[in-house]
N, C-alpha and C positions, 0 to 999 in steps of 0.2 A: 111688459111682462120681463124685458129683460134687461128696462131701467131699473127695474124694480128689487128683482134680484141681484144685480151691481150694488144697490145703495142698501140693499139688507148687509150684503158680503162687506163691503166698504164699513156699516156703523159697524158687524162686529169685529170688524179689524178692529177699527178706531176705540174701542171699546177697552180690547185684547190690549193693544199697544199702550189705550193710555195706560192702562193699570200696570203694565213693566217699565214704564217712564218711571212714574209716578212710585212705584218700589225702588227701582234702583235712585233715583233723584231722594227717598227716604234714608235707602241706605246712607246718603253724605250729608246726613242733616244732622248739625252739632249740639250735641247735647244740651246745652243752656237754649236755646230753641222749641226743644221737645217739655227741659224742664218748666218753660214757661207757659204751658198749657198751651201752645197751640197743633197737641197733638198728629195727626194727618193731615194737616194746613202746615208743618215744618217747614216740608220743604219750599215754601211762600219765603220764608225768614232767613234763610242761607245768603250765603256771600259770590258760593259757585257752585253749578249743577257738575250734576255727572255730566260728562261730555256725548256719556250714550243714551240718556235719557233727553238733552237736548237736538242731538240726530236725528234720534224716535218721532222725537215734539216736530221737527221743523221737515222730516219725511210726510207727517200725516196731515202740516200744512201743504202741500205740495197735492197731496191728493186731492182734495178738496178743488184746491186751483184749480186742476186740472179738473175733474166733475164738475164742477157748479157753473165752469167761464169757457173752458176748452183751448186753458193758457196757462203758461209756466209760472212760477213767480220772478217777481222781478221786483227793482226800485231805482234804478239812474230814468225811467221813462216817467217818471212822475217828476220827477226833476223837470226835465223836457215838457212835459206839460203844466209846469210850475212858470216856467221862463213866462210858456206862450201865453199864462190868465193874468200874467204882470205885463207883457206887451199889450194885449189886448187894454186892459185897462189904462193903457198908456193912450194908447193910436187907432183902439176904438176897432170896428170888427176890418178893418183893412188887415190885422194881423194875423189872420183869420188865411189870408189866402197866399202866404205862403206856402211854399209847395211840403215841407216839414209840417209845417200845421195842420195841412191835410190830409198828412197821415197820422201823428197824435193830436190829435184834438185836445183844446187849449180847456183841458175841462174837470172835472172831479168825478176820479173813476175808483176800484176797488184797490188797484195799485196805489191809487195815490193817498187813501185812506190809511191800507197797507203800515206807508211809511209815517203816518202819526203812528198808530199802532205802535209802533218801536220804540217812536221817542219816546211815546206815554208810558207803555207797557216795562220799558227801559226805566226812567225816573221811579215807576211805583214798585219797581223789585227792588234798587238800589236804597228806597224807603225805606220798606221793607225790611230788609236786611241790617239796616243800622251804615249802612256804606255811603249813604249819598252825602255829597260835600262838592261848595262849590271850588276847582281848581283849575284855574284859565293857564296855571305852568306845569307841564307833570314834573313828577322829581327826578325823572334818569334826565329831561332835558336841561333840566337847569341844575347840576351836577355834572354833566357839560358843555352848556353855555353861560350857564349864568341865570338868573331869575327876570332880565331884558321880558317883558312884551312883545316890543316891535318886531324883532326877529324869530318870533316861537308862531307869533301869529301872517305876521306874510310866511313864512317857510308852511304852513298850513292849508292856508286860503290856493297858493302856491302846486301845492301839490292835487288837493280837493282840488280845482281848477283841471291840472290835465289826467287825472285820473275819471274825473264826470266827461271830460274830451272823449277819451279812450274808451269809456263807457259807451259812447252813444255813437261812435266812432265803429267800434265793434259789434255794435247793434244787443251790446249786453250787458250785465256787472258783473258782481260777485256773485251775486242771485242767479241771475239769468241763464251766464253760460256754468261758471262751476259749478253750484248745486243742481239748480235744473235741467242743464245742461249734461252734467258726468252721469244723473241718474236718471238719464235716456237712452245713454252711453252714444252720444254725441260726438265725434269727434273735436271739433271746433270749442266744446262745453270743456273735453279733459286739457286740450291744448292751453283753456285761458286758464285753466286755473292749477296747469303747470307754470306757465308764465304770470300770473299771477304770486305766486308761492315766491319764484325765485327772484322777479323784481322787489318783493318788501324785501324777502334778506340781503340781497346785494344794498338795499338801500338802508337801512337799517344798518348796514356791514359802512357802509360809506361816512353815514353820517356818524353815528357815536362810534 
């Protein structure tokens, strides 16, 4: 009974907030998207959404994550599982004996599929909005360091590796700590969020 009541309330809230998010997004729709005959689906064709609509969407997604899996949203664990699957494919079942993979089994789960959805969703959004383009060297980087790809790729790889190690060391990334943690009012989530922002600002100032 409690579960059904909670499910009903959750479904009602999802409908309500989804309507609100679409309304907010619709307010940002470019005129050419509506004139092209997209109608209410015009928000799918804009290059950027209202941050309020995006925030509501993430909140709704977090509800379902807790409701269906009793686990907060997270992304970095999927990379750990992927490394385990690669190692298992090379070394066989011996890789599963590692203590780390005993805790985070090298297998596909819903968080792993979430990462795939992020990649596919971003690509589809970029294509629909007409903003998709193959760009290996961002314009801001090129204006400061030239269009050489080696330095750019090395820096991106090193930065990604450091972030990945830090996320697993802290047992959470921007999703697990900054989003899921802060919405639960967890102190570590707020500390991580401030640390991520401060670290990003300092790094940007040092590089650019």
